[in-house]
C-alpha positions, 0 to 999 in steps of 0.5 A: 499499499502506498499513501501520499498527500496531494499538493496543498493537503493541510499539515496535521490532516490524518488519513486512516486506511484499512487493508483487509484480505480474505482467503477464499477456497472451496475446500474450507469447511470453516470460515476462510481466514482473513487478515487486516492491517490499519495504517494511520498517516499524518500529513507533515512537511517532512520528506524522506529520501533513501539511497542504497550504495554497494561496494565489493569486499572480496576478502570478506574483511568488512572493508569496502575494496573501492568506493560505494556505487549505485551501479551493478557490481560485475567484477569480483562479485563471485560466489564466496565474496562479500558485498558491503551495503550503505543506505543513506536516509535523509530528511529533505523536508522542513519538518522532523519525521518521527518514528523512522524505521529502516528495514532491509534484507539479505538478497536471494543467494546471499547470507548475512556477514557479521564480520563487522555487524550492522551499523547505524549513525543514529538510532539502534540496529534492533534486528539482524540475522546471525552470521551466515543466516538470511533475514532482515536488518531493522534499524530504529532511527527514531526522529530525523530532523530536517536536513539530517542524514543517517548512514546504515551499513551491513555486509553479505556473503554471496553463496558459494 
C-alpha cells in the first residue's frame, strides 16, 4: 500500500486506511481466514529520501575494496565474496519525521556477514540475522530532523 498527500493537503490532516484480505477456497469447511492491517498517516512537511549504495569486499574483511556505487557490481562479485551495503536516509523536508524505521534484507543467494555487525550513525540496529543466516536488518532511527542524514551499513556473503 502506498499513501501520499496531494499538493496543498493541510499539515496535521490524518488519513486512516484499512487493508483487509480474505482467503477464499472451496475446500474450507470453516470460515476462510482473513487478515487486516490499519495504517494511520499524518500529513507533515517532512520528506524522506533513501539511497542504497554497494561496494565489493572480496576478502570479506568488512572493508569496502573501492568506493560505494549505485551501479551493478560485475567484476569480483563471485560466490564466496562479500558485498558491503551503505544506505543513506535523509530528511529533505522542513519538519522532523518521527518514528523512522529502516528495514532491509539479505538478497536471494546471499547470507548475512557479521564480520563487522550492522551499523547505524543514529538510532539502534534492533534486528540482524546471525552470521551466515538470511533475514532482515531493522534499524530504529527514531526522529529525523530536517536536513539530517543517517548512514546504515551492513555486509552480505554471496553463496558459494
